[in-house]
mmCIF file of the N, C-alpha and C atoms, coordinates in Angstrom:
data_MODEL
# 
_entry.id   MODEL 
# 
loop_
_atom_site.group_PDB 
_atom_site.id 
_atom_site.type_symbol 
_atom_site.label_atom_id 
_atom_site.label_alt_id 
_atom_site.label_comp_id 
_atom_site.label_asym_id 
_atom_site.label_entity_id 
_atom_site.label_seq_id 
_atom_site.pdbx_PDB_ins_code 
_atom_site.Cartn_x 
_atom_site.Cartn_y 
_atom_site.Cartn_z 
_atom_site.occupancy 
_atom_site.B_iso_or_equiv 
_atom_site.pdbx_formal_charge 
_atom_site.auth_seq_id 
_atom_site.auth_comp_id 
_atom_site.auth_asym_id 
_atom_site.auth_atom_id 
_atom_site.pdbx_PDB_model_num 
ATOM 1   N N  . MET A 1 1  ? 244.847 -5.527  233.608 1.00 0.00 ? 1  MET A N  1 
ATOM 2   C CA . MET A 1 1  ? 245.973 -6.133  232.914 1.00 0.00 ? 1  MET A CA 1 
ATOM 3   C C  . MET A 1 1  ? 245.467 -6.930  231.728 1.00 0.00 ? 1  MET A C  1 
ATOM 4   N N  . GLY A 1 2  ? 246.277 -6.947  230.708 1.00 0.00 ? 2  GLY A N  1 
ATOM 5   C CA . GLY A 1 2  ? 245.899 -7.687  229.526 1.00 0.00 ? 2  GLY A CA 1 
ATOM 6   C C  . GLY A 1 2  ? 246.308 -9.150  229.633 1.00 0.00 ? 2  GLY A C  1 
ATOM 7   N N  . LEU A 1 3  ? 245.874 -9.904  228.684 1.00 0.00 ? 3  LEU A N  1 
ATOM 8   C CA . LEU A 1 3  ? 246.163 -11.337 228.664 1.00 0.00 ? 3  LEU A CA 1 
ATOM 9   C C  . LEU A 1 3  ? 247.662 -11.607 228.600 1.00 0.00 ? 3  LEU A C  1 
ATOM 10  N N  . ILE A 1 4  ? 248.365 -10.842 227.792 1.00 0.00 ? 4  ILE A N  1 
ATOM 11  C CA . ILE A 1 4  ? 249.823 -11.032 227.660 1.00 0.00 ? 4  ILE A CA 1 
ATOM 12  C C  . ILE A 1 4  ? 250.501 -10.780 229.005 1.00 0.00 ? 4  ILE A C  1 
ATOM 13  N N  . SER A 1 5  ? 250.132 -9.696  229.676 1.00 0.00 ? 5  SER A N  1 
ATOM 14  C CA . SER A 1 5  ? 250.715 -9.384  230.979 1.00 0.00 ? 5  SER A CA 1 
ATOM 15  C C  . SER A 1 5  ? 250.423 -10.479 231.981 1.00 0.00 ? 5  SER A C  1 
ATOM 16  N N  . GLU A 1 6  ? 249.213 -10.984 231.963 1.00 0.00 ? 6  GLU A N  1 
ATOM 17  C CA . GLU A 1 6  ? 248.827 -12.054 232.885 1.00 0.00 ? 6  GLU A CA 1 
ATOM 18  C C  . GLU A 1 6  ? 249.687 -13.298 232.669 1.00 0.00 ? 6  GLU A C  1 
ATOM 19  N N  . LEU A 1 7  ? 250.042 -13.573 231.423 1.00 0.00 ? 7  LEU A N  1 
ATOM 20  C CA . LEU A 1 7  ? 250.839 -14.758 231.120 1.00 0.00 ? 7  LEU A CA 1 
ATOM 21  C C  . LEU A 1 7  ? 252.321 -14.549 231.403 1.00 0.00 ? 7  LEU A C  1 
ATOM 22  N N  . LEU A 1 8  ? 252.833 -13.353 231.195 1.00 0.00 ? 8  LEU A N  1 
ATOM 23  C CA . LEU A 1 8  ? 254.260 -13.098 231.325 1.00 0.00 ? 8  LEU A CA 1 
ATOM 24  C C  . LEU A 1 8  ? 254.702 -12.725 232.732 1.00 0.00 ? 8  LEU A C  1 
ATOM 25  N N  . LEU A 1 9  ? 253.871 -12.091 233.514 1.00 0.00 ? 9  LEU A N  1 
ATOM 26  C CA . LEU A 1 9  ? 254.263 -11.653 234.847 1.00 0.00 ? 9  LEU A CA 1 
ATOM 27  C C  . LEU A 1 9  ? 254.737 -12.799 235.750 1.00 0.00 ? 9  LEU A C  1 
ATOM 28  N N  . PRO A 1 10 ? 254.091 -13.939 235.769 1.00 0.00 ? 10 PRO A N  1 
ATOM 29  C CA . PRO A 1 10 ? 254.592 -15.006 236.646 1.00 0.00 ? 10 PRO A CA 1 
ATOM 30  C C  . PRO A 1 10 ? 255.996 -15.492 236.269 1.00 0.00 ? 10 PRO A C  1 
ATOM 31  N N  . ALA A 1 11 ? 256.400 -15.343 235.026 1.00 0.00 ? 11 ALA A N  1 
ATOM 32  C CA . ALA A 1 11 ? 257.722 -15.791 234.593 1.00 0.00 ? 11 ALA A CA 1 
ATOM 33  C C  . ALA A 1 11 ? 258.803 -14.750 234.851 1.00 0.00 ? 11 ALA A C  1 
ATOM 34  N N  . ALA A 1 12 ? 258.438 -13.524 235.153 1.00 0.00 ? 12 ALA A N  1 
ATOM 35  C CA . ALA A 1 12 ? 259.415 -12.448 235.335 1.00 0.00 ? 12 ALA A CA 1 
ATOM 36  C C  . ALA A 1 12 ? 260.453 -12.769 236.419 1.00 0.00 ? 12 ALA A C  1 
ATOM 37  N N  . PRO A 1 13 ? 260.057 -13.276 237.587 1.00 0.00 ? 13 PRO A N  1 
ATOM 38  C CA . PRO A 1 13 ? 261.081 -13.605 238.590 1.00 0.00 ? 13 PRO A CA 1 
ATOM 39  C C  . PRO A 1 13 ? 262.069 -14.670 238.100 1.00 0.00 ? 13 PRO A C  1 
ATOM 40  N N  . LEU A 1 14 ? 261.593 -15.599 237.303 1.00 0.00 ? 14 LEU A N  1 
ATOM 41  C CA . LEU A 1 14 ? 262.493 -16.628 236.784 1.00 0.00 ? 14 LEU A CA 1 
ATOM 42  C C  . LEU A 1 14 ? 263.496 -16.043 235.800 1.00 0.00 ? 14 LEU A C  1 
ATOM 43  N N  . ARG A 1 15 ? 263.029 -15.149 234.948 1.00 0.00 ? 15 ARG A N  1 
ATOM 44  C CA . ARG A 1 15 ? 263.948 -14.503 234.003 1.00 0.00 ? 15 ARG A CA 1 
ATOM 45  C C  . ARG A 1 15 ? 264.967 -13.653 234.742 1.00 0.00 ? 15 ARG A C  1 
ATOM 46  N N  . GLY A 1 16 ? 264.525 -12.950 235.775 1.00 0.00 ? 16 GLY A N  1 
ATOM 47  C CA . GLY A 1 16 ? 265.433 -12.128 236.577 1.00 0.00 ? 16 GLY A CA 1 
ATOM 48  C C  . GLY A 1 16 ? 266.470 -12.975 237.297 1.00 0.00 ? 16 GLY A C  1 
ATOM 49  N N  . THR A 1 17 ? 266.034 -14.093 237.840 1.00 0.00 ? 17 THR A N  1 
ATOM 50  C CA . THR A 1 17 ? 266.950 -15.000 238.524 1.00 0.00 ? 17 THR A CA 1 
ATOM 51  C C  . THR A 1 17 ? 267.960 -15.578 237.549 1.00 0.00 ? 17 THR A C  1 
ATOM 52  N N  . ALA A 1 18 ? 267.519 -15.960 236.372 1.00 0.00 ? 18 ALA A N  1 
ATOM 53  C CA . ALA A 1 18 ? 268.423 -16.507 235.356 1.00 0.00 ? 18 ALA A CA 1 
ATOM 54  C C  . ALA A 1 18 ? 269.451 -15.464 234.948 1.00 0.00 ? 18 ALA A C  1 
ATOM 55  N N  . TRP A 1 19 ? 269.029 -14.206 234.814 1.00 0.00 ? 19 TRP A N  1 
ATOM 56  C CA . TRP A 1 19 ? 269.959 -13.134 234.449 1.00 0.00 ? 19 TRP A CA 1 
ATOM 57  C C  . TRP A 1 19 ? 271.018 -12.957 235.541 1.00 0.00 ? 19 TRP A C  1 
ATOM 58  N N  . VAL A 1 20 ? 270.580 -12.948 236.795 1.00 0.00 ? 20 VAL A N  1 
ATOM 59  C CA . VAL A 1 20 ? 271.519 -12.788 237.914 1.00 0.00 ? 20 VAL A CA 1 
ATOM 60  C C  . VAL A 1 20 ? 272.513 -13.947 237.929 1.00 0.00 ? 20 VAL A C  1 
ATOM 61  N N  . LEU A 1 21 ? 272.045 -15.153 237.725 1.00 0.00 ? 21 LEU A N  1 
ATOM 62  C CA . LEU A 1 21 ? 272.939 -16.312 237.711 1.00 0.00 ? 21 LEU A CA 1 
ATOM 63  C C  . LEU A 1 21 ? 273.963 -16.222 236.579 1.00 0.00 ? 21 LEU A C  1 
ATOM 64  N N  . ARG A 1 22 ? 273.535 -15.746 235.414 1.00 0.00 ? 22 ARG A N  1 
ATOM 65  C CA . ARG A 1 22 ? 274.485 -15.562 234.302 1.00 0.00 ? 22 ARG A CA 1 
ATOM 66  C C  . ARG A 1 22 ? 275.542 -14.520 234.647 1.00 0.00 ? 22 ARG A C  1 
ATOM 67  N N  . GLN A 1 23 ? 275.134 -13.443 235.320 1.00 0.00 ? 23 GLN A N  1 
ATOM 68  C CA . GLN A 1 23 ? 276.086 -12.406 235.710 1.00 0.00 ? 23 GLN A CA 1 
ATOM 69  C C  . GLN A 1 23 ? 277.091 -12.936 236.732 1.00 0.00 ? 23 GLN A C  1 
ATOM 70  N N  . VAL A 1 24 ? 276.609 -13.709 237.692 1.00 0.00 ? 24 VAL A N  1 
ATOM 71  C CA . VAL A 1 24 ? 277.493 -14.288 238.708 1.00 0.00 ? 24 VAL A CA 1 
ATOM 72  C C  . VAL A 1 24 ? 278.481 -15.253 238.060 1.00 0.00 ? 24 VAL A C  1 
ATOM 73  N N  . GLN A 1 25 ? 278.004 -16.064 237.149 1.00 0.00 ? 25 GLN A N  1 
ATOM 74  C CA . GLN A 1 25 ? 278.881 -17.001 236.449 1.00 0.00 ? 25 GLN A CA 1 
ATOM 75  C C  . GLN A 1 25 ? 279.944 -16.267 235.641 1.00 0.00 ? 25 GLN A C  1 
ATOM 76  N N  . ALA A 1 26 ? 279.554 -15.227 234.938 1.00 0.00 ? 26 ALA A N  1 
ATOM 77  C CA . ALA A 1 26 ? 280.507 -14.462 234.127 1.00 0.00 ? 26 ALA A CA 1 
ATOM 78  C C  . ALA A 1 26 ? 281.581 -13.827 235.003 1.00 0.00 ? 26 ALA A C  1 
ATOM 79  N N  . GLU A 1 27 ? 281.193 -13.293 236.143 1.00 0.00 ? 27 GLU A N  1 
ATOM 80  C CA . GLU A 1 27 ? 282.162 -12.675 237.052 1.00 0.00 ? 27 GLU A CA 1 
ATOM 81  C C  . GLU A 1 27 ? 283.091 -13.730 237.656 1.00 0.00 ? 27 GLU A C  1 
ATOM 82  N N  . ALA A 1 28 ? 282.552 -14.869 238.020 1.00 0.00 ? 28 ALA A N  1 
ATOM 83  C CA . ALA A 1 28 ? 283.384 -15.949 238.565 1.00 0.00 ? 28 ALA A CA 1 
ATOM 84  C C  . ALA A 1 28 ? 284.410 -16.409 237.535 1.00 0.00 ? 28 ALA A C  1 
ATOM 85  N N  . GLU A 1 29 ? 283.993 -16.545 236.289 1.00 0.00 ? 29 GLU A N  1 
ATOM 86  C CA . GLU A 1 29 ? 284.925 -16.944 235.237 1.00 0.00 ? 29 GLU A CA 1 
ATOM 87  C C  . GLU A 1 29 ? 285.978 -15.871 234.995 1.00 0.00 ? 29 GLU A C  1 
ATOM 88  N N  . ARG A 1 30 ? 285.582 -14.604 235.061 1.00 0.00 ? 30 ARG A N  1 
ATOM 89  C CA . ARG A 1 30 ? 286.539 -13.519 234.882 1.00 0.00 ? 30 ARG A CA 1 
ATOM 90  C C  . ARG A 1 30 ? 287.600 -13.554 235.971 1.00 0.00 ? 30 ARG A C  1 
ATOM 91  N N  . GLN A 1 31 ? 287.174 -13.728 237.213 1.00 0.00 ? 31 GLN A N  1 
ATOM 92  C CA . GLN A 1 31 ? 288.116 -13.788 238.318 1.00 0.00 ? 31 GLN A CA 1 
ATOM 93  C C  . GLN A 1 31 ? 288.989 -15.039 238.238 1.00 0.00 ? 31 GLN A C  1 
ATOM 94  N N  . TYR A 1 32 ? 288.405 -16.143 237.822 1.00 0.00 ? 32 TYR A N  1 
ATOM 95  C CA . TYR A 1 32 ? 289.131 -17.406 237.710 1.00 0.00 ? 32 TYR A CA 1 
ATOM 96  C C  . TYR A 1 32 ? 290.292 -17.287 236.727 1.00 0.00 ? 32 TYR A C  1 
ATOM 97  N N  . ARG A 1 33 ? 290.091 -16.534 235.649 1.00 0.00 ? 33 ARG A N  1 
ATOM 98  C CA . ARG A 1 33 ? 291.109 -16.398 234.609 1.00 0.00 ? 33 ARG A CA 1 
ATOM 99  C C  . ARG A 1 33 ? 291.940 -15.117 234.728 1.00 0.00 ? 33 ARG A C  1 
ATOM 100 N N  . ASP A 1 34 ? 291.690 -14.318 235.742 1.00 0.00 ? 34 ASP A N  1 
ATOM 101 C CA . ASP A 1 34 ? 292.409 -13.063 235.926 1.00 0.00 ? 34 ASP A CA 1 
ATOM 102 C C  . ASP A 1 34 ? 293.899 -13.338 236.122 1.00 0.00 ? 34 ASP A C  1 
ATOM 103 N N  . PRO A 1 35 ? 294.756 -12.740 235.291 1.00 0.00 ? 35 PRO A N  1 
ATOM 104 C CA . PRO A 1 35 ? 296.200 -13.000 235.402 1.00 0.00 ? 35 PRO A CA 1 
ATOM 105 C C  . PRO A 1 35 ? 296.774 -12.705 236.788 1.00 0.00 ? 35 PRO A C  1 
ATOM 106 N N  . ALA A 1 36 ? 296.289 -11.679 237.463 1.00 0.00 ? 36 ALA A N  1 
ATOM 107 C CA . ALA A 1 36 ? 296.798 -11.358 238.801 1.00 0.00 ? 36 ALA A CA 1 
ATOM 108 C C  . ALA A 1 36 ? 296.457 -12.469 239.798 1.00 0.00 ? 36 ALA A C  1 
ATOM 109 N N  . THR A 1 37 ? 295.256 -13.013 239.698 1.00 0.00 ? 37 THR A N  1 
ATOM 110 C CA . THR A 1 37 ? 294.852 -14.101 240.581 1.00 0.00 ? 37 THR A CA 1 
ATOM 111 C C  . THR A 1 37 ? 295.696 -15.336 240.305 1.00 0.00 ? 37 THR A C  1 
ATOM 112 N N  . VAL A 1 38 ? 295.881 -15.659 239.038 1.00 0.00 ? 38 VAL A N  1 
ATOM 113 C CA . VAL A 1 38 ? 296.675 -16.828 238.666 1.00 0.00 ? 38 VAL A CA 1 
ATOM 114 C C  . VAL A 1 38 ? 298.114 -16.647 239.145 1.00 0.00 ? 38 VAL A C  1 
ATOM 115 N N  . GLN A 1 39 ? 298.646 -15.455 239.000 1.00 0.00 ? 39 GLN A N  1 
ATOM 116 C CA . GLN A 1 39 ? 300.020 -15.184 239.436 1.00 0.00 ? 39 GLN A CA 1 
ATOM 117 C C  . GLN A 1 39 ? 300.156 -15.369 240.944 1.00 0.00 ? 39 GLN A C  1 
ATOM 118 N N  . ARG A 1 40 ? 299.179 -14.892 241.716 1.00 0.00 ? 40 ARG A N  1 
ATOM 119 C CA . ARG A 1 40 ? 299.220 -15.078 243.173 1.00 0.00 ? 40 ARG A CA 1 
ATOM 120 C C  . ARG A 1 40 ? 299.179 -16.553 243.538 1.00 0.00 ? 40 ARG A C  1 
ATOM 121 N N  . GLU A 1 41 ? 298.323 -17.311 242.850 1.00 0.00 ? 41 GLU A N  1 
ATOM 122 C CA . GLU A 1 41 ? 298.221 -18.739 243.141 1.00 0.00 ? 41 GLU A CA 1 
ATOM 123 C C  . GLU A 1 41 ? 299.496 -19.472 242.750 1.00 0.00 ? 41 GLU A C  1 
ATOM 124 N N  . LEU A 1 42 ? 300.118 -19.063 241.670 1.00 0.00 ? 42 LEU A N  1 
ATOM 125 C CA . LEU A 1 42 ? 301.377 -19.672 241.255 1.00 0.00 ? 42 LEU A CA 1 
ATOM 126 C C  . LEU A 1 42 ? 302.481 -19.355 242.272 1.00 0.00 ? 42 LEU A C  1 
ATOM 127 N N  . ALA A 1 43 ? 302.524 -18.126 242.751 1.00 0.00 ? 43 ALA A N  1 
ATOM 128 C CA . ALA A 1 43 ? 303.511 -17.750 243.776 1.00 0.00 ? 43 ALA A CA 1 
ATOM 129 C C  . ALA A 1 43 ? 303.284 -18.548 245.057 1.00 0.00 ? 43 ALA A C  1 
ATOM 130 N N  . GLU A 1 44 ? 302.029 -18.768 245.412 1.00 0.00 ? 44 GLU A N  1 
ATOM 131 C CA . GLU A 1 44 ? 301.723 -19.562 246.611 1.00 0.00 ? 44 GLU A CA 1 
ATOM 132 C C  . GLU A 1 44 ? 302.165 -21.006 246.429 1.00 0.00 ? 44 GLU A C  1 
ATOM 133 N N  . ALA A 1 45 ? 301.945 -21.557 245.257 1.00 0.00 ? 45 ALA A N  1 
ATOM 134 C CA . ALA A 1 45 ? 302.383 -22.933 244.991 1.00 0.00 ? 45 ALA A CA 1 
ATOM 135 C C  . ALA A 1 45 ? 303.910 -23.025 245.068 1.00 0.00 ? 45 ALA A C  1 
ATOM 136 N N  . GLU A 1 46 ? 304.598 -22.022 244.549 1.00 0.00 ? 46 GLU A N  1 
ATOM 137 C CA . GLU A 1 46 ? 306.065 -22.020 244.611 1.00 0.00 ? 46 GLU A CA 1 
ATOM 138 C C  . GLU A 1 46 ? 306.537 -21.912 246.060 1.00 0.00 ? 46 GLU A C  1 
ATOM 139 N N  . ARG A 1 47 ? 305.872 -21.086 246.861 1.00 0.00 ? 47 ARG A N  1 
ATOM 140 C CA . ARG A 1 47 ? 306.204 -20.969 248.273 1.00 0.00 ? 47 ARG A CA 1 
ATOM 141 C C  . ARG A 1 47 ? 306.041 -22.304 248.977 1.00 0.00 ? 47 ARG A C  1 
ATOM 142 N N  . GLN A 1 48 ? 304.929 -23.000 248.669 1.00 0.00 ? 48 GLN A N  1 
ATOM 143 C CA . GLN A 1 48 ? 304.682 -24.302 249.280 1.00 0.00 ? 48 GLN A CA 1 
ATOM 144 C C  . GLN A 1 48 ? 305.741 -25.319 248.860 1.00 0.00 ? 48 GLN A C  1 
ATOM 145 N N  . LEU A 1 49 ? 306.158 -25.265 247.613 1.00 0.00 ? 49 LEU A N  1 
ATOM 146 C CA . LEU A 1 49 ? 307.200 -26.171 247.129 1.00 0.00 ? 49 LEU A CA 1 
ATOM 147 C C  . LEU A 1 49 ? 308.505 -25.919 247.880 1.00 0.00 ? 49 LEU A C  1 
ATOM 148 N N  . LEU A 1 50 ? 308.886 -24.664 247.982 1.00 0.00 ? 50 LEU A N  1 
ATOM 149 C CA . LEU A 1 50 ? 310.138 -24.329 248.663 1.00 0.00 ? 50 LEU A CA 1 
ATOM 150 C C  . LEU A 1 50 ? 310.087 -24.636 250.160 1.00 0.00 ? 50 LEU A C  1 
ATOM 151 N N  . ALA A 1 51 ? 308.908 -24.567 250.751 1.00 0.00 ? 51 ALA A N  1 
ATOM 152 C CA . ALA A 1 51 ? 308.742 -24.866 252.176 1.00 0.00 ? 51 ALA A CA 1 
ATOM 153 C C  . ALA A 1 51 ? 308.607 -26.368 252.432 1.00 0.00 ? 51 ALA A C  1 
ATOM 154 N N  . GLY A 1 52 ? 308.554 -27.150 251.350 1.00 0.00 ? 52 GLY A N  1 
ATOM 155 C CA . GLY A 1 52 ? 308.422 -28.597 251.508 1.00 0.00 ? 52 GLY A CA 1 
ATOM 156 C C  . GLY A 1 52 ? 307.004 -29.056 251.800 1.00 0.00 ? 52 GLY A C  1 
ATOM 157 N N  . GLU A 1 53 ? 306.032 -28.169 251.608 1.00 0.00 ? 53 GLU A N  1 
ATOM 158 C CA . GLU A 1 53 ? 304.638 -28.516 251.874 1.00 0.00 ? 53 GLU A CA 1 
ATOM 159 C C  . GLU A 1 53 ? 304.033 -29.348 250.747 1.00 0.00 ? 53 GLU A C  1 
ATOM 160 N N  . ILE A 1 54 ? 304.567 -29.193 249.529 1.00 0.00 ? 54 ILE A N  1 
ATOM 161 C CA . ILE A 1 54 ? 304.134 -30.007 248.392 1.00 0.00 ? 54 ILE A CA 1 
ATOM 162 C C  . ILE A 1 54 ? 305.382 -30.496 247.667 1.00 0.00 ? 54 ILE A C  1 
ATOM 163 N N  . ASP A 1 55 ? 305.229 -31.579 246.916 1.00 0.00 ? 55 ASP A N  1 
ATOM 164 C CA . ASP A 1 55 ? 306.372 -32.091 246.169 1.00 0.00 ? 55 ASP A CA 1 
ATOM 165 C C  . ASP A 1 55 ? 306.382 -31.527 244.747 1.00 0.00 ? 55 ASP A C  1 
ATOM 166 N N  . GLU A 1 56 ? 307.422 -31.878 244.011 1.00 0.00 ? 56 GLU A N  1 
ATOM 167 C CA . GLU A 1 56 ? 307.603 -31.357 242.647 1.00 0.00 ? 56 GLU A CA 1 
ATOM 168 C C  . GLU A 1 56 ? 306.445 -31.756 241.729 1.00 0.00 ? 56 GLU A C  1 
ATOM 169 N N  . ASP A 1 57 ? 305.953 -32.986 241.887 1.00 0.00 ? 57 ASP A N  1 
ATOM 170 C CA . ASP A 1 57 ? 304.840 -33.439 241.044 1.00 0.00 ? 57 ASP A CA 1 
ATOM 171 C C  . ASP A 1 57 ? 303.580 -32.612 241.287 1.00 0.00 ? 57 ASP A C  1 
ATOM 172 N N  . GLU A 1 58 ? 303.277 -32.339 242.554 1.00 0.00 ? 58 GLU A N  1 
ATOM 173 C CA . GLU A 1 58 ? 302.104 -31.528 242.886 1.00 0.00 ? 58 GLU A CA 1 
ATOM 174 C C  . GLU A 1 58 ? 302.281 -30.108 242.350 1.00 0.00 ? 58 GLU A C  1 
ATOM 175 N N  . PHE A 1 59 ? 303.472 -29.557 242.481 1.00 0.00 ? 59 PHE A N  1 
ATOM 176 C CA . PHE A 1 59 ? 303.735 -28.215 241.952 1.00 0.00 ? 59 PHE A CA 1 
ATOM 177 C C  . PHE A 1 59 ? 303.524 -28.192 240.440 1.00 0.00 ? 59 PHE A C  1 
ATOM 178 N N  . ASP A 1 60 ? 304.058 -29.190 239.743 1.00 0.00 ? 60 ASP A N  1 
ATOM 179 C CA . ASP A 1 60 ? 303.902 -29.255 238.287 1.00 0.00 ? 60 ASP A CA 1 
ATOM 180 C C  . ASP A 1 60 ? 302.438 -29.345 237.884 1.00 0.00 ? 60 ASP A C  1 
ATOM 181 N N  . ARG A 1 61 ? 301.654 -30.137 238.622 1.00 0.00 ? 61 ARG A N  1 
ATOM 182 C CA . ARG A 1 61 ? 300.225 -30.277 238.334 1.00 0.00 ? 61 ARG A CA 1 
ATOM 183 C C  . ARG A 1 61 ? 299.518 -28.930 238.497 1.00 0.00 ? 61 ARG A C  1 
ATOM 184 N N  . ARG A 1 62 ? 299.794 -28.250 239.617 1.00 0.00 ? 62 ARG A N  1 
ATOM 185 C CA . ARG A 1 62 ? 299.169 -26.947 239.865 1.00 0.00 ? 62 ARG A CA 1 
ATOM 186 C C  . ARG A 1 62 ? 299.596 -25.919 238.822 1.00 0.00 ? 62 ARG A C  1 
ATOM 187 N N  . GLU A 1 63 ? 300.878 -25.929 238.496 1.00 0.00 ? 63 GLU A N  1 
ATOM 188 C CA . GLU A 1 63 ? 301.380 -24.985 237.500 1.00 0.00 ? 63 GLU A CA 1 
ATOM 189 C C  . GLU A 1 63 ? 300.686 -25.192 236.153 1.00 0.00 ? 63 GLU A C  1 
ATOM 190 N N  . ASP A 1 64 ? 300.522 -26.459 235.748 1.00 0.00 ? 64 ASP A N  1 
ATOM 191 C CA . ASP A 1 64 ? 299.828 -26.753 234.493 1.00 0.00 ? 64 ASP A CA 1 
ATOM 192 C C  . ASP A 1 64 ? 298.390 -26.240 234.521 1.00 0.00 ? 64 ASP A C  1 
ATOM 193 N N  . GLU A 1 65 ? 297.696 -26.457 235.642 1.00 0.00 ? 65 GLU A N  1 
ATOM 194 C CA . GLU A 1 65 ? 296.318 -25.982 235.771 1.00 0.00 ? 65 GLU A CA 1 
ATOM 195 C C  . GLU A 1 65 ? 296.247 -24.460 235.680 1.00 0.00 ? 65 GLU A C  1 
ATOM 196 N N  . LEU A 1 66 ? 297.161 -23.786 236.369 1.00 0.00 ? 66 LEU A N  1 
ATOM 197 C CA . LEU A 1 66 ? 297.139 -22.323 236.381 1.00 0.00 ? 66 LEU A CA 1 
ATOM 198 C C  . LEU A 1 66 ? 297.448 -21.753 235.003 1.00 0.00 ? 66 LEU A C  1 
ATOM 199 N N  . LEU A 1 67 ? 298.422 -22.323 234.330 1.00 0.00 ? 67 LEU A N  1 
ATOM 200 C CA . LEU A 1 67 ? 298.743 -21.842 232.984 1.00 0.00 ? 67 LEU A CA 1 
ATOM 201 C C  . LEU A 1 67 ? 297.600 -22.113 232.012 1.00 0.00 ? 67 LEU A C  1 
ATOM 202 N N  . ALA A 1 68 ? 296.910 -23.234 232.199 1.00 0.00 ? 68 ALA A N  1 
ATOM 203 C CA . ALA A 1 68 ? 295.749 -23.538 231.356 1.00 0.00 ? 68 ALA A CA 1 
ATOM 204 C C  . ALA A 1 68 ? 294.641 -22.507 231.573 1.00 0.00 ? 68 ALA A C  1 
ATOM 205 N N  . ARG A 1 69 ? 294.480 -22.058 232.823 1.00 0.00 ? 69 ARG A N  1 
ATOM 206 C CA . ARG A 1 69 ? 293.474 -21.026 233.099 1.00 0.00 ? 69 ARG A CA 1 
ATOM 207 C C  . ARG A 1 69 ? 293.788 -19.757 232.331 1.00 0.00 ? 69 ARG A C  1 
ATOM 208 N N  . LEU A 1 70 ? 295.052 -19.400 232.262 1.00 0.00 ? 70 LEU A N  1 
ATOM 209 C CA . LEU A 1 70 ? 295.426 -18.198 231.519 1.00 0.00 ? 70 LEU A CA 1 
ATOM 210 C C  . LEU A 1 70 ? 295.162 -18.354 230.031 1.00 0.00 ? 70 LEU A C  1 
ATOM 211 N N  . GLU A 1 71 ? 295.344 -19.559 229.529 1.00 0.00 ? 71 GLU A N  1 
ATOM 212 C CA . GLU A 1 71 ? 295.146 -19.820 228.104 1.00 0.00 ? 71 GLU A CA 1 
ATOM 213 C C  . GLU A 1 71 ? 293.693 -20.129 227.777 1.00 0.00 ? 71 GLU A C  1 
ATOM 214 N N  . ASN A 1 72 ? 292.835 -20.134 228.822 1.00 0.00 ? 72 ASN A N  1 
ATOM 215 C CA . ASN A 1 72 ? 291.406 -20.386 228.643 1.00 0.00 ? 72 ASN A CA 1 
ATOM 216 C C  . ASN A 1 72 ? 291.144 -21.749 228.024 1.00 0.00 ? 72 ASN A C  1 
ATOM 217 N N  . ARG A 1 73 ? 291.815 -22.762 228.549 1.00 0.00 ? 73 ARG A N  1 
ATOM 218 C CA . ARG A 1 73 ? 291.596 -24.114 228.057 1.00 0.00 ? 73 ARG A CA 1 
ATOM 219 C C  . ARG A 1 73 ? 291.433 -25.043 229.244 1.00 0.00 ? 73 ARG A C  1 
ATOM 220 N N  . ASN A 1 74 ? 290.951 -26.226 228.965 1.00 0.00 ? 74 ASN A N  1 
ATOM 221 C CA . ASN A 1 74 ? 290.749 -27.243 229.984 1.00 0.00 ? 74 ASN A CA 1 
ATOM 222 C C  . ASN A 1 74 ? 292.102 -27.891 230.304 1.00 0.00 ? 74 ASN A C  1 
ATOM 223 N N  . PRO A 1 75 ? 292.570 -27.827 231.566 1.00 0.00 ? 75 PRO A N  1 
ATOM 224 C CA . PRO A 1 75 ? 293.879 -28.371 231.902 1.00 0.00 ? 75 PRO A CA 1 
ATOM 225 C C  . PRO A 1 75 ? 293.921 -29.898 231.912 1.00 0.00 ? 75 PRO A C  1 
ATOM 226 N N  . TRP A 1 76 ? 292.769 -30.562 231.869 1.00 0.00 ? 76 TRP A N  1 
ATOM 227 C CA . TRP A 1 76 ? 292.741 -32.017 231.970 1.00 0.00 ? 76 TRP A CA 1 
ATOM 228 C C  . TRP A 1 76 ? 292.609 -32.700 230.626 1.00 0.00 ? 76 TRP A C  1 
ATOM 229 N N  . THR A 1 77 ? 292.706 -31.929 229.545 1.00 0.00 ? 77 THR A N  1 
ATOM 230 C CA . THR A 1 77 ? 292.614 -32.546 228.222 1.00 0.00 ? 77 THR A CA 1 
ATOM 231 C C  . THR A 1 77 ? 293.977 -32.684 227.592 1.00 0.00 ? 77 THR A C  1 
# 
């Protein structure tokens, strides 16, 4: 093995791990903002409101968060 290989091989597992973590993060963000997922969560919040499990304020808070996810913005700003 050459000098370059000797220096780069020990870092290869770290680069591979970093790549995997980036892929997992990207998929999590995709699912988090998926309109179908947001719609299901909104329907569940509405069900809870109608069943008396949450109050109107809690429903409004959840609805704002879910709509912010669709718009790709921070709901707390």
